[in-house]
C-alpha positions in Angstrom: 111.6 112.3 90.2 110.3 108.9 90.1 111.1 106.7 92.8 113.5 103.8 92.3 111.1 101.6 94.1 108.3 102.7 91.7 110.9 101.6 88.9 111.7 98.6 90.3 108.1 97.6 90.5 107.5 98.2 87.2 110.2 95.9 86.2 108.6 93.0 88.3 104.9 92.8 87.2 104.5 89.7 88.7 104.4 91.3 91.8 101.0 92.9 91.0 99.7 89.6 90.5 101.4 88.2 93.7 99.9 90.6 95.7 96.6 91.7 94.2 94.3 93.6 96.1 96.9 94.5 98.9 99.2 97.2 99.8 103.0 96.6 99.2 105.6 98.3 101.2 108.7 98.7 99.3 112.2 99.7 100.2 114.9 99.6 97.7 114.4 96.3 95.9 112.7 94.5 98.7 109.2 94.0 99.8 109.1 95.0 103.5 105.3 94.5 104.3 102.1 93.6 102.5 98.5 93.2 103.2 95.0 94.8 103.1 95.1 97.0 106.0 97.3 100.2 105.2 98.2 100.9 108.8 99.4 97.6 109.4 101.5 97.4 106.3 103.1 101.1 107.1 103.7 100.0 110.7 105.6 96.7 109.3 107.7 98.7 107.1 108.5 101.8 109.5 110.8 99.1 111.4 113.4 99.2 108.7 114.1 103.1 109.5 113.7 104.2 106.0 110.7 105.8 104.3 108.9 103.2 102.2 107.3 103.1 98.8 103.6 102.1 99.3 101.7 101.0 96.5 98.0 99.3 96.1 98.1 96.5 93.8 94.8 96.0 91.6 92.5 93.3 92.5 92.7 90.5 89.8 89.2 90.3 89.9 88.4 93.8 88.6 88.9 95.4 85.2 90.8 98.8 85.2 88.5 101.3 83.4 90.3 104.6 82.2 
């Protein structure tokens, strides 16, 4: 099952650019934390009492090679 937060993130590609190179913590349709330090982002998100979906946005200065 695909998390609803992931679906929401896919529908908002501008977020990937806005937070390039950072971890983004999402609960529902809200960004509840972001930054380059994963433990800090997780701690920010945990205050909301729900398990966050955390995504690492690609850096805008790097190409994705598949």
